[in-house]
N, C-alpha and C positions, 0 to 999 in steps of 0.2 A: 134748782135742786130735788126739786120732784122728780126729773127725769133723771137725774142720778143714781137719787135713792132707787129709782125701778130699774134700772141699766145693775147696778151691784145686787139687787136683788136677783136678777134674772139669772146673772154668772154665776150666784152660788148655787140658785137650784137647780142647774145646768151643772155645776160641780158636781155635787154631791149627788145627784141621779147617776153620771157614768161613772160615779167613783163606785156604785155601790153596785152599779152592774157588770163593772169589773172586778167586783169583791167576791159574785157568785159562778162565775165563769172560769174555768181552764188555771185553777192553781193547783199546788202540791203543798202540802206544809208536813212540817217534822218538829217535834217539840224540843227544846233545849232550854231546859229550865234554869235558872241565875237564884242558885241562893234561894230557893222556894217560892220565888217568884217566875209564873206561868210564863214562860216566853215561847213565841211562834217562830221558825222559819218559813216563810212561805216563798215557792219557786211559780213564777209565771212563764209560760214559754216553752215551757222543760229545758231540758240540760246539755242540748246539743253542740253548742259553742264552745268554743276558746275565749270568747268576751264575756266578762264579766258586768254585770248591771245590779249596782248593790244601794239600797236606802236604808239604812242604821237609825233614823232617829223615828219614832212613833208618830210624833206631834207635826212631819214635814207632808202634808199630804198631797201639797200638789207635786212634787218630786215620786211619790211612791205612785200618782197614778199615772206620770208621765211613763216610769218604767213600765207599770203592767202593760199599758198600751203598745208600748214599744217592743215589750218582751213577745206580744201573743202576735205583733204582725211583722218582727223582721227577727234574722237570727241572731237575737242575744239572747242569753241568759241572767233571766232579772231576778233577784233574791228581795227579801226586805224583813226585818226585824219587828215583832208583834208583840206587845206587852201590855202596856198600861194606856197608853195613848198620847205619853209623855215622853219629852225628849231625854231623860234619865231613867235608866232603872232604880228603883230604891227598893230596899228592904229593910226589916229591923234588927237591928241587934241589941238585944237588951230592950234598954227604954228609949235608943237612940235611933232614927232617921238614919240612913246612910245612901246617897246619892252615887250613880255610877255613870258617868257619859259613856255608851258603847262606844264612841269615836274617840276615844282618848286611853285607851287597853290594849293596844296591837302591841305598843312594847312594853318592855317590863320597867323603864323610866315612866312610862306613862301611868300605868297600874299604882306604883311608887304615890305620881304626883295625885292622882286619886284619891288615893288613901289618906295623903297628905292634907288637902282639902275637907277630907272627914275625921282629920285629928285621931288618925290610926295608924299606929306602927304593927299591924299583927300579922306576922307571916304567915300564917292558916288563913287568915282571907286571900293575902298576896295572892299566895297557890292555889288557892280554891280560882276565883276570876282567872287567873292564868289558864287554868285548864279547862274552865269555860272558852277561854278566849281562843285556843288552839283548837277545840272541838268545834268552833265558829271556822275558825278557817280551813281547816279540814274538810268541811264540810261545803264549805264555797269553791273547794279547789285552787285557793289562788296562788298557790307559787305555779302550776302550771298553765295561767292565761295567759294569752297574748297582749290581753289587754282589761284593763279593769278602771271601770266609768262608775265613779259615786255618785248619786244625785242628791240634792240638797237645796234646804229652801232657806233665803232668810228673810229680816224686813225692812223696813223703808227707811228706818232710820239710823239701824249701828251697823251691823258688817257688811261692807260688800267691797266692790274693785276699788274704792277710794282708800281703803285701809290701806294696801301696801305702795300707796305714791309715798316719795322720799318724804320724811318727817311726820308720817302717820303713824300707826298701832305697830302695824305688822311691817314695815317696811323692811326690817332685817331680814322677813320670810320669804322677799322677791330676790332672783336674781334678776330678773329683766319684769317688765312692763309694757302691754301693748294697747290701747285706747281704738276699739272699734267706732266704726262708724254709726251703729246703732248704740248712743249714748244712755245708756243706762246702768249706776252706777250696781245695781243690786244681782243683774243678770251678766253672769263673767265664766269664763274658763280657768281652771287653777289646774295645771298640768308638774308633772317632774321631767320631763324631757325635753331636751333643746329642740328636737327634730318637731315634737306634738307642735310646739310653742309657735316653730315656725310657720309650720302647714297651718295649724288653726289661724295664725295672726294676719293672713294673707285674707283673710274671711271680712264679716262684719261686725265681729263679736270682740269684745275685750276679753285678753288674756292675760293670765300672771303664770312666771315660772319659777318653781319653787328653788329656792336658794339652795347648793348642794355645800356652802362653808359655815354661813349665819344662822342657820334654820333653828328653831327650838324643837327638842325632841319633846314632845307633847302628848307620845303615842296616838297620836292620829292615824287614818289608814295611809294618806298620803306620804307622811313620814318611814313605816312601817315600809311602803312600798320604794321608795325612791334609797332606802339602805340595801334593799333588796333587788335591786334594778328591775323592778317589776314594773313596766309602763302602766301610768296613772293617767286620768283626768277626772276632774271635779267640776259638774257641769251645775252651777251655782245660780238659783232664779229666785227672786220673790215670790211668797205667795201669791197664790191666785194668779201668777203669770203661766200658765199652763200652755198655751197654742205657744208661747215662745221657748218653755223648755222642750216642748216636743222638736220646734224646729232647732234648736240648741244640737241636741240628740239625733236626728238625722243629718244635720250638716257634719258632726262630729262624725259621726259612722264613715260617712263618705270620704271622710278626708283622712281617716286614718286606719280604717280598715279595709273598705274598697281600694284605698288606694290612691283616688283621684287628684287629681289638680285641684287644690282646695279652694285657692280664689276662683278663677276662671270656672271650675266646674261650677260653683255654686252662681255666678252669675249665669252660664246657660241655663243652669237647669231649676231657676226660681220659680218658673213658672209649674213646674212639675213637682219641685217641693211643696209648693201650696195644694196642687191636687191631693200628692200623698194626704198631707196635713188635713185635708175634707175629712177625704177617706176615713181616715184613721177615726174622726169623729165622728162621722156616721156610723162607723162600725160601731162603736161605744154606745149609741142609741139603740142597736138593733139587737 
């Protein structure tokens, strides 16, 4: 037990060390206040690529670090939202606290659903949120991207790949699922395009293809991109699975951006991928 505790503490210290290292270098930001709440949009690695990497939940720090590291070392434009360190952006309306999930407002229906959860029917608040959302989408240049890569984290006991299996909570949201050789229900790809699904499914990670007929318009970025035909993938990993999430990023980038044969290329380059991962971690310490 003492050994396990020591390992956890060591990984925690390492995580915060490289997180704050990358917090201090290579970043640009601009303010985008949300109904009186200070919100910063951070960019790492510049914006010279038509591939967007985006982290929108301020409490998902593993995915934020994976995006920062990848954005610095690869050709990808990485952005993240920073506000209160929590998933939702919250503000006061009179004496009531209003909580808005930034990944549930990319469609108008999603905005209304968020307001309904807060027991609101205020058209002025609706329009204010829509204006903020449109400003964010413009800043991200999302409609001109060849690929949108969202980065998310989950916990060990709730949402995961198995949530999309037949009979489970989100079964109707999936058109197809593919279980990978590396079986961890928390680490998987979620995609909107069948061609992307087929390429990623030849690898060792699990993949979910979003349904086009039975999905729920919850205002998420995957729904927005699906409606507009913008290629989108979510790289989902459990909190703390930093090396795994970076490996998944490298694999997806090679398969979908560089155009390699995903399955064969992954096997041939497995040793090279490990070297690149070690190099990324060494760079984060320097």
